[in-house]
C-alpha positions as CSV (number, residue, x, y, z in Angstrom):
1,M,-7.8,23.6,21.3
2,E,-7.2,23.7,17.6
3,P,-8.4,20.7,15.6
4,L,-5.9,18.5,13.8
5,L,-6.4,19.3,10.1
6,V,-4.6,18.3,7.0
7,K,-4.8,21.9,5.7
8,H,-2.4,23.0,8.5
9,I,0.3,20.6,7.1
10,V,-0.3,21.7,3.5
11,E,-0.3,25.4,4.3
12,R,2.8,25.2,6.4
13,A,4.6,23.3,3.6
14,A,3.8,26.0,1.1
15,T,4.9,28.8,3.6
16,C,8.1,27.2,4.9
17,F,9.2,25.4,1.8
18,P,7.8,27.5,-1.1
19,R,10.5,26.5,-3.6
20,R,10.7,22.8,-2.8
21,Q,9.8,20.8,-5.9
22,I,7.1,18.4,-6.8
23,V,8.0,16.4,-9.9
24,A,5.8,14.1,-12.0
25,R,6.7,11.7,-14.8
26,T,4.5,12.4,-17.8
27,A,3.7,10.7,-21.1
28,G,6.6,9.7,-23.2
29,E,9.0,9.9,-20.2
30,G,8.4,13.6,-20.0
31,R,8.8,15.7,-16.8
32,F,6.6,18.2,-15.1
33,A,7.9,20.2,-12.2
34,Y,6.6,22.9,-9.9
35,T,6.9,24.1,-6.3
36,Y,5.0,23.6,-3.1
37,A,3.8,27.2,-3.4
38,D,2.6,26.4,-7.0
39,F,0.9,23.3,-5.7
40,Y,-0.9,25.2,-2.9
41,R,-2.2,27.9,-5.3
42,R,-3.5,25.2,-7.7
43,I,-5.4,23.3,-5.0
44,Q,-7.1,26.5,-4.0
45,R,-8.4,26.8,-7.5
46,T,-9.2,23.1,-7.5
47,A,-11.4,23.5,-4.4
48,H,-13.4,26.1,-6.3
49,V,-13.8,23.8,-9.3
50,L,-14.9,20.8,-7.2
51,E,-17.6,22.8,-5.4
52,R,-18.9,24.3,-8.6
53,L,-19.2,20.9,-10.1
54,G,-21.2,19.5,-7.2
55,A,-18.9,18.2,-4.5
56,G,-19.6,20.1,-1.3
57,R,-18.4,19.5,2.3
58,G,-19.0,15.8,3.2
59,E,-19.5,14.8,-0.4
60,T,-17.3,12.5,-2.3
61,V,-14.8,13.2,-5.1
62,G,-13.6,10.0,-6.9
63,V,-10.5,9.7,-9.0
64,L,-9.7,7.1,-11.6
65,G,-6.0,7.8,-12.2
66,W,-2.3,7.1,-11.8
67,N,0.0,8.9,-9.3
68,T,0.2,12.3,-11.1
69,H,0.4,15.9,-10.0
70,R,-3.2,16.5,-11.0
71,H,-4.4,13.5,-9.0
72,L,-2.4,14.8,-6.0
73,E,-4.0,18.2,-6.3
74,I,-7.6,16.8,-6.3
75,D,-6.7,14.6,-3.4
76,Y,-5.4,17.4,-1.1
77,A,-8.0,20.0,-2.3
78,T,-10.7,17.5,-1.3
79,L,-9.2,16.8,2.1
80,C,-8.5,20.4,2.9
81,K,-12.0,21.6,2.1
82,G,-13.8,18.9,4.1
83,S,-15.1,16.7,1.2
84,I,-14.3,13.0,0.9
85,Y,-11.5,11.8,-1.4
86,L,-11.9,8.4,-2.9
87,G,-9.1,6.9,-5.0
88,L,-10.9,4.3,-7.1
89,N,-8.9,1.1,-7.7
90,F,-9.0,0.8,-11.5
91,R,-7.8,-2.8,-11.3
92,L,-10.9,-4.0,-9.5
93,D,-13.6,-5.8,-11.5
94,I,-16.4,-3.6,-12.7
95,D,-19.0,-4.8,-10.1
96,A,-16.7,-4.0,-7.2
97,L,-16.0,-0.6,-8.7
98,V,-19.7,0.2,-9.0
99,Y,-20.2,-0.9,-5.4
100,T,-17.5,1.3,-4.1
101,C,-18.6,4.3,-6.2
102,N,-22.2,4.0,-5.2
103,L,-21.5,3.3,-1.5
104,A,-19.4,6.5,-1.3
105,E,-21.9,8.4,-3.4
106,V,-19.3,9.9,-5.7
107,R,-20.5,13.3,-6.9
108,V,-17.5,14.3,-9.1
109,L,-15.4,11.7,-10.9
110,A,-12.0,12.8,-12.2
111,V,-10.5,10.5,-14.8
112,D,-7.2,10.1,-16.6
113,A,-7.7,10.1,-20.4
114,E,-6.6,6.5,-20.8
115,L,-9.2,5.4,-18.2
116,L,-12.2,7.0,-19.8
117,P,-13.4,3.7,-21.3
118,L,-13.4,2.3,-17.8
119,A,-15.4,5.3,-16.5
120,E,-17.9,4.7,-19.3
121,R,-18.2,1.0,-18.3
122,L,-18.6,2.1,-14.7
123,V,-21.5,4.3,-15.5
124,A,-23.1,1.8,-17.9
125,A,-22.9,-0.9,-15.2
126,G,-24.8,1.2,-12.6
127,A,-22.7,3.9,-11.0
128,N,-25.5,6.4,-10.6
129,T,-24.5,9.1,-8.1
130,I,-22.1,11.1,-10.3
131,R,-23.1,14.7,-11.2
132,S,-20.1,15.6,-13.3
133,F,-16.9,14.3,-14.8
134,L,-13.4,16.0,-14.9
135,L,-10.9,15.0,-17.5
136,L,-7.2,14.9,-16.3
137,D,-5.1,15.3,-19.5
138,D,-3.1,17.7,-21.6
139,G,-4.7,17.1,-24.9
140,P,-8.2,17.7,-26.3
141,A,-11.1,15.7,-24.9
142,P,-11.8,12.5,-26.8
143,T,-15.3,11.6,-27.8
144,T,-17.2,10.0,-24.9
145,P,-20.8,9.6,-23.8
146,L,-19.8,10.8,-20.3
147,A,-21.6,14.1,-19.6
148,P,-21.2,16.7,-18.4
149,L,-17.5,16.4,-18.9
150,F,-15.1,19.3,-18.0
151,D,-11.4,19.7,-18.7
152,Y,-9.5,20.1,-15.5
153,E,-6.9,22.6,-16.8
154,T,-9.6,24.8,-18.5
155,E,-11.7,24.9,-15.3
156,L,-8.6,25.6,-13.2
157,A,-7.8,28.6,-15.3
158,R,-11.3,30.0,-14.9
159,A,-11.5,29.5,-11.2
160,P,-10.8,32.2,-8.6
161,A,-7.2,32.4,-7.4
162,D,-8.0,32.2,-3.7
163,Y,-9.8,29.8,-1.5
164,A,-10.0,29.9,2.3
165,F,-9.9,26.3,3.4
166,P,-12.2,26.0,6.4
167,D,-11.1,25.9,10.0
168,D,-14.4,24.4,11.3
169,V,-14.2,21.0,9.8
170,D,-14.8,18.2,12.3
171,E,-11.4,16.6,12.8
172,N,-13.1,13.2,13.3
173,A,-15.3,13.4,10.1
174,T,-14.3,11.1,7.2
175,V,-12.4,12.9,4.5
176,C,-10.8,10.0,2.8
177,V,-11.8,6.4,2.0
178,S,-9.6,3.5,0.8
179,F,-11.2,0.2,-0.2
180,T,-9.5,-3.1,0.3
181,G,-8.9,-5.4,-2.7
182,G,-12.1,-7.4,-2.4
183,T,-10.6,-10.8,-3.4
184,T,-12.8,-12.6,-0.8
185,G,-16.0,-10.7,-1.2
186,R,-17.0,-7.1,-1.6
187,P,-14.3,-4.5,-0.9
188,K,-14.3,-3.0,2.6
189,G,-13.9,0.7,3.0
190,C,-11.4,2.1,5.4
191,P,-12.4,5.7,6.5
192,Y,-9.7,8.2,7.4
193,S,-10.4,11.5,9.2
194,N,-8.3,14.6,9.4
195,R,-7.2,13.6,12.9
196,F,-6.3,10.1,11.6
197,L,-4.2,11.4,8.7
198,V,-2.4,14.0,10.7
199,L,-1.5,11.7,13.5
200,R,-0.3,9.1,11.0
201,A,1.9,11.7,9.3
202,L,3.4,12.9,12.6
203,T,4.1,9.4,13.9
204,R,5.8,8.5,10.6
205,Q,8.5,11.1,11.2
206,S,10.0,8.9,14.0
207,A,13.0,6.6,13.4
208,Q,10.7,3.9,14.9
209,S,8.4,4.1,11.9
210,L,9.6,5.3,8.4
211,G,11.5,8.4,9.6
212,P,13.4,10.4,10.3
213,Y,12.6,12.4,7.2
214,R,14.8,15.3,6.2
215,G,14.3,18.5,4.1
216,D,16.9,17.3,1.6
217,D,15.1,14.0,1.0
218,V,13.7,13.1,-2.4
219,L,10.7,10.9,-1.8
220,L,9.3,8.7,-4.7
221,V,5.6,8.0,-4.1
222,I,5.2,4.5,-5.4
223,P,2.1,3.1,-3.6
224,P,-0.9,3.8,-5.7
225,M,-3.0,6.7,-4.4
226,F,-6.1,4.4,-4.4
227,H,-4.3,2.0,-2.0
228,A,-4.3,3.2,1.6
229,H,-4.0,6.8,0.4
230,A,-0.5,6.1,-1.1
231,F,0.4,5.1,2.5
232,N,0.1,8.9,3.3
233,L,3.6,9.4,2.0
234,P,3.1,12.8,0.3
235,M,1.9,14.2,3.7
236,D,5.0,12.6,5.4
237,G,7.2,14.4,2.9
238,M,5.3,17.8,3.2
239,I,6.0,17.9,7.0
240,A,9.8,17.6,6.4
241,G,9.8,19.7,3.2
242,A,11.0,16.9,1.1
243,K,11.0,16.9,-2.7
244,L,8.1,14.7,-4.0
245,V,8.4,12.6,-7.1
246,L,5.3,11.1,-8.7
247,P,5.8,8.1,-11.1
248,G,2.9,8.7,-13.4
249,A,1.3,5.9,-15.6
250,H,2.6,2.4,-15.8
251,P,5.7,2.7,-13.6
252,D,7.7,-0.4,-14.4
253,G,11.2,-1.3,-13.1
254,H,13.0,0.7,-15.7
255,A,10.8,3.8,-15.2
256,V,11.3,3.7,-11.5
257,A,15.1,3.1,-11.8
258,R,15.3,6.0,-14.3
259,L,13.4,8.3,-11.9
260,I,15.8,7.4,-9.1
261,A,18.8,8.3,-11.2
262,Q,17.3,11.4,-12.8
263,E,15.7,13.0,-9.7
264,R,18.3,11.7,-7.2
265,V,15.7,9.9,-5.1
266,T,16.8,9.3,-1.5
267,R,13.8,7.4,-0.2
268,L,12.0,4.4,-1.8
269,M,9.1,2.5,-0.2
270,A,7.6,-0.3,-2.3
271,N,6.8,-4.0,-2.3
272,P,9.6,-6.6,-2.8
273,V,8.5,-7.4,-6.3
274,L,9.2,-3.8,-7.4
275,G,12.5,-3.9,-5.5
276,K,13.6,-6.9,-7.6
277,L,12.5,-5.2,-10.8
278,V,14.4,-2.0,-10.0
279,L,17.6,-4.0,-9.3
280,A,17.2,-5.9,-12.5
281,A,16.6,-2.7,-14.5
282,A,19.6,-1.0,-13.0
283,A,21.8,-4.0,-13.9
284,E,20.5,-4.2,-17.4
285,R,20.8,-0.5,-18.3
286,E,23.2,0.8,-15.6
287,H,20.7,3.2,-14.0
288,D,22.5,5.0,-11.1
289,L,20.8,4.1,-7.8
290,S,23.6,5.7,-5.7
291,S,21.4,8.5,-4.3
292,L,19.2,6.1,-2.3
293,R,19.6,6.5,1.5
294,Y,16.5,4.7,2.7
295,V,14.6,1.8,1.2
296,G,11.6,0.2,2.9
297,F,9.7,-2.9,1.8
298,G,6.4,-4.2,2.9
299,G,3.5,-6.4,1.9
300,D,5.5,-9.5,1.3
301,I,8.7,-11.4,2.4
302,V,12.0,-9.8,1.5
303,P,14.6,-12.4,0.3
304,R,17.9,-12.1,2.2
305,D,20.0,-11.8,-1.0
306,M,17.9,-8.9,-2.2
307,A,18.2,-7.2,1.2
308,Q,22.0,-7.7,1.0
309,R,22.2,-6.1,-2.5
310,F,20.5,-2.9,-1.2
311,L,22.6,-2.9,2.0
312,A,25.7,-3.1,-0.2
313,M,24.6,0.3,-1.6
314,G,24.9,1.8,1.9
315,V,21.2,2.4,2.4
316,K,19.2,2.2,5.6
317,L,16.9,-0.8,4.9
318,R,13.6,-1.2,6.7
319,C,11.7,-4.5,6.2
320,G,9.7,-6.7,8.5
321,G,6.7,-5.7,10.6
322,H,3.0,-5.8,9.9
323,G,0.6,-3.4,8.2
324,M,-2.7,-3.1,6.4
325,A,-5.0,-0.5,5.0
326,E,-7.0,-0.4,8.2
327,S,-3.9,1.2,9.9
328,L,-2.8,3.1,6.8
329,A,0.2,0.7,6.3
330,D,2.5,-0.1,9.2
331,H,1.6,-0.5,12.8
332,T,4.6,-2.6,13.7
333,A,8.1,-1.8,12.4
334,A,11.5,-3.3,12.6
335,F,13.3,-0.4,14.3
336,Y,16.3,-2.6,15.1
337,G,18.7,0.4,15.2
338,E,16.8,1.9,18.1
339,L,16.6,-1.1,20.4
340,A,18.3,-0.8,23.7
341,D,21.2,-3.1,24.4
342,A,20.9,-4.8,21.0
343,D,23.4,-5.4,18.3
344,P,21.7,-3.6,15.3
345,D,23.1,-6.0,12.7
346,A,21.9,-9.1,14.7
347,A,18.5,-7.5,15.3
348,F,18.2,-6.6,11.7
349,T,18.9,-10.2,10.5
350,R,16.6,-11.6,13.2
351,M,13.7,-9.3,12.3
352,L,14.2,-9.9,8.6
353,D,14.1,-13.7,9.0
354,E,11.2,-13.6,11.4
355,N,9.3,-10.9,9.5
356,S,8.8,-9.3,12.9
357,G,8.6,-5.8,14.4
358,L,7.5,-3.8,17.4
359,P,4.4,-1.6,17.8
360,I,4.9,1.9,16.6
361,V,3.8,4.8,18.7
362,G,0.0,5.2,18.7
363,A,-0.6,1.5,17.8
364,Q,-1.7,-1.1,20.3
365,V,-1.1,-4.7,19.0
366,R,-2.0,-8.0,20.7
367,V,-1.8,-11.6,19.6
368,V,-4.6,-13.7,21.2
369,R,-6.1,-17.1,21.3
370,E,-9.7,-17.8,20.3
371,D,-10.8,-17.1,23.8
372,G,-9.2,-13.6,23.7
373,T,-6.3,-14.4,26.1
374,P,-2.7,-13.6,25.0
375,V,-0.6,-16.2,23.4
376,A,2.7,-17.1,25.2
377,A,5.6,-14.8,24.3
378,D,7.7,-17.8,23.1
379,G,7.8,-17.2,19.3
380,V,5.9,-20.5,18.8
381,E,2.3,-20.3,19.9
382,T,0.2,-18.6,17.2
383,G,-2.9,-16.4,17.6
384,E,-4.8,-13.7,15.8
385,I,-3.2,-10.3,15.5
386,Q,-5.6,-7.6,16.8
387,L,-5.2,-3.8,16.7
388,R,-6.5,-0.5,18.1
389,G,-5.0,2.9,18.4
390,W,-4.7,6.5,17.2
391,H,-4.4,5.4,13.6
392,V,-6.4,2.2,13.4
393,I,-9.9,2.6,12.0
394,G,-12.8,2.1,14.4
395,E,-15.3,0.9,11.9
396,Y,-15.7,0.1,8.2
397,F,-17.2,2.8,5.9
398,R,-21.0,2.6,5.8
399,D,-20.6,-1.2,6.5
400,V,-22.4,-2.4,9.6
401,A,-22.0,-6.1,8.8
402,N,-18.2,-6.1,8.5
403,T,-17.9,-3.7,11.5
404,E,-19.9,-6.0,13.7
405,A,-18.0,-9.1,12.4
406,L,-14.5,-7.8,12.5
407,F,-14.4,-5.7,15.7
408,T,-14.4,-7.2,19.2
409,A,-16.7,-6.0,21.9
410,D,-13.9,-4.1,23.5
411,G,-13.0,-2.3,20.3
412,W,-10.1,-4.3,18.8
413,L,-9.9,-4.9,15.1
414,R,-9.7,-8.6,14.2
415,T,-7.2,-8.6,11.4
416,G,-7.5,-12.3,10.4
417,D,-3.7,-12.5,10.4
418,V,-1.8,-15.1,12.4
419,G,1.2,-14.0,14.5
420,V,3.5,-14.9,17.3
421,R,4.9,-12.9,20.2
422,F,8.5,-12.8,21.4
423,A,9.9,-12.0,24.9
424,D,11.2,-8.6,23.7
425,S,7.6,-7.5,22.8
426,S,8.2,-7.9,19.0
427,I,5.5,-9.6,17.0
428,A,5.9,-11.6,13.8
429,F,3.3,-12.0,11.1
430,V,3.1,-15.7,10.2
431,G,0.3,-15.6,7.6
432,R,-3.3,-14.9,6.9
433,S,-5.6,-17.3,8.8
434,K,-7.0,-18.5,5.5
435,D,-3.5,-19.1,4.3
436,M,-2.5,-21.5,7.1
437,I,-2.4,-25.1,5.7
438,K,-3.6,-27.9,7.9
439,S,-1.9,-31.1,6.8
440,G,-2.4,-34.4,8.6
441,G,-3.6,-32.5,11.7
442,E,-0.6,-30.1,11.8
443,W,-0.6,-26.4,10.9
444,I,1.9,-25.2,8.2
445,P,2.3,-21.5,7.8
446,S,2.7,-20.7,4.1
447,L,4.9,-17.7,4.8
448,T,7.5,-19.9,6.4
449,L,7.8,-22.0,3.2
450,E,7.8,-18.9,1.0
451,H,10.6,-17.3,3.0
452,A,12.7,-20.5,2.8
453,L,12.2,-20.9,-1.0
454,S,12.9,-17.2,-1.7
455,E,16.5,-17.8,-0.5
456,H,17.1,-20.2,-3.4
457,P,19.3,-18.3,-6.0
458,A,17.2,-19.3,-9.0
459,V,13.8,-18.3,-7.6
460,A,12.3,-15.0,-8.7
461,E,8.9,-15.3,-7.0
462,V,7.3,-17.9,-4.8
463,C,3.7,-18.3,-3.6
464,V,2.6,-21.3,-1.4
465,I,-1.0,-22.3,-1.2
466,G,-2.9,-25.2,0.5
467,V,-4.7,-27.6,-1.8
468,P,-6.9,-30.6,-1.1
469,H,-5.1,-33.9,-0.6
470,P,-6.8,-37.4,-0.5
471,T,-4.7,-38.6,2.5
472,Y,-3.6,-35.6,4.5
473,G,-6.7,-33.4,3.9
474,E,-4.5,-30.6,2.6
475,R,-0.9,-30.2,1.4
476,P,1.2,-27.2,0.5
477,L,1.9,-26.5,-3.1
478,A,4.7,-24.0,-4.0
479,L,4.3,-22.0,-7.3
480,L,7.6,-20.6,-8.4
481,T,9.0,-18.4,-11.2
482,A,12.6,-18.5,-12.3
483,R,15.0,-15.6,-12.4
484,P,16.2,-14.7,-16.0
485,G,18.7,-17.3,-17.3
486,N,17.7,-19.9,-14.7
487,T,15.6,-23.0,-14.7
488,L,13.9,-24.6,-11.7
489,D,14.1,-28.3,-10.9
490,P,11.3,-29.4,-8.5
491,A,13.4,-32.2,-7.0
492,A,16.4,-29.8,-6.3
493,L,14.0,-27.3,-4.7
494,R,12.7,-30.0,-2.4
495,A,16.2,-31.0,-1.5
496,F,17.1,-27.4,-0.8
497,L,14.2,-27.2,1.7
498,E,14.9,-30.5,3.4
499,D,18.0,-28.9,4.9
500,R,16.0,-26.1,6.3
501,L,12.6,-27.5,7.3
502,P,11.0,-30.6,8.7
503,R,10.3,-33.1,5.9
504,W,6.5,-33.1,6.6
505,M,6.4,-29.4,5.9
506,V,8.2,-29.6,2.5
507,P,5.8,-28.7,-0.3
508,D,5.4,-29.9,-3.8
509,C,7.2,-27.4,-6.1
510,L,5.6,-26.4,-9.4
511,P,7.5,-24.0,-11.7
512,V,5.2,-21.7,-13.6
513,D,5.5,-18.8,-16.0
514,D,3.5,-16.3,-14.0
515,I,1.8,-16.2,-10.6
516,A,-1.6,-14.4,-10.5
517,K,-1.7,-11.2,-8.4
518,T,-4.4,-9.1,-6.8
519,T,-5.2,-5.5,-7.8
520,V,-2.6,-4.2,-5.3
521,G,0.2,-6.5,-6.5
522,K,-0.1,-9.3,-3.8
523,F,-0.4,-12.9,-4.8
524,N,-4.1,-13.8,-5.4
525,K,-4.2,-16.9,-3.3
526,T,-8.0,-17.2,-3.5
527,L,-7.8,-17.5,-7.3
528,L,-4.7,-19.8,-7.1
529,R,-6.3,-22.2,-4.7
530,E,-9.3,-22.6,-7.0
531,R,-7.0,-23.0,-10.1
532,Y,-4.9,-25.7,-8.5
533,R,-7.4,-27.4,-6.2
534,A,-7.3,-30.6,-8.3
535,Y,-3.4,-30.8,-8.3
536,F,-3.2,-33.8,-6.0
537,A,-6.2,-35.5,-7.5
538,V,-4.4,-36.1,-10.8
């Protein structure tokens, strides 16, 4: 039986859809465009370059870069030839970057020109496995102590035009690693094999995940390639023959809204923060978002008013469910339109409010008590969400300690996330176990408070943390930012909540100018808990 290899998806895309475009936003709002066939010819040359520079089969190619066409080429050339692709999270602190680079034993490091100073710091701080550097840029190489440094386009032009990607790669060998954010210790590496990535791309085509994809789709690849392999979205698009759009460096709300209008993007997957920025940008400068057919949000709660604004455009909106890098994004999804005997509108509203979803094909999900027994399917009793399946990692990359600590004896991944089960087999994410707030002996899920406050019309962002309290042990504190042109009154916010929640759950409300975030755009609750730990002591 043929092994499941990424190369088969890439080669088929170049053969069946040779003229389909891949577009990248470049410096100064420029535009680079080429075809799937062009892309395949270039990754053949890229494979030659990487091998000549010292990255053979099973060895690691690191990239410090934004979502660009060159980054995409190095990614897929590396996967197809049986090396290991590592997108380095350039937002991590330097010690964490050195750790990930050395653990993966990066042999070739490709770098965007603007990130050269970071690469220099990385090497100076102890990244010691790199044999050569590859500059990803259009201009002349700047002065740098990094050596030997090669220009990507120059090396590509010199490389042979053909490369036979191997058929004998072990489908279960690691070919990609994505590291978690590392806000609570060293980053953990999630290893993905050819089999893992191919199955993930195939299951994504279903309407019960992010599909169905179509050949006339235009897919904007927003998730950073260093974060869970950009959720594998480029490969999802290659299967359908969709046009791919890469947002380039520093993609803010206006840049994304402009790309949607110019490239007639049909599919957008992002976090809710970017969704808000895109809507605000479109309103400010009248960017045309009418091409959107499908919008999916994950990683945070989706305010109902924002959901309604996208629904009013006539899009298919997918939000709710649970995901993480260990399952390469989603493993439960709110496929409300496919539920038997259900009113799709009612199911959508329920799953949006509950932040719930059902397991997608290939994923096994359970919610269990501390003794490992299932919680009641009543939507009330909480337990830990645990995973296993086709596209759930079975270990952490070269990390025995975390593998032993976070996998059960029978092979289930302990996510550390708290959830509830419902009678219809759906599962709702309630919050991280470390984000549950124990106040006066009662547990308060921070996500419940965040969801309620996000419905206030003046609130732009909200993050709820637990902080020490002299009487109750711990109390919730809500940090909030205001929408443009609005002000936030703490007393009014509390009154707003008292109509929706038990009084003992209502948090103190603190308007702030900005809420600290992690390197992947989530609220940095570890930092915020430390910053505000003395709030009730004042």
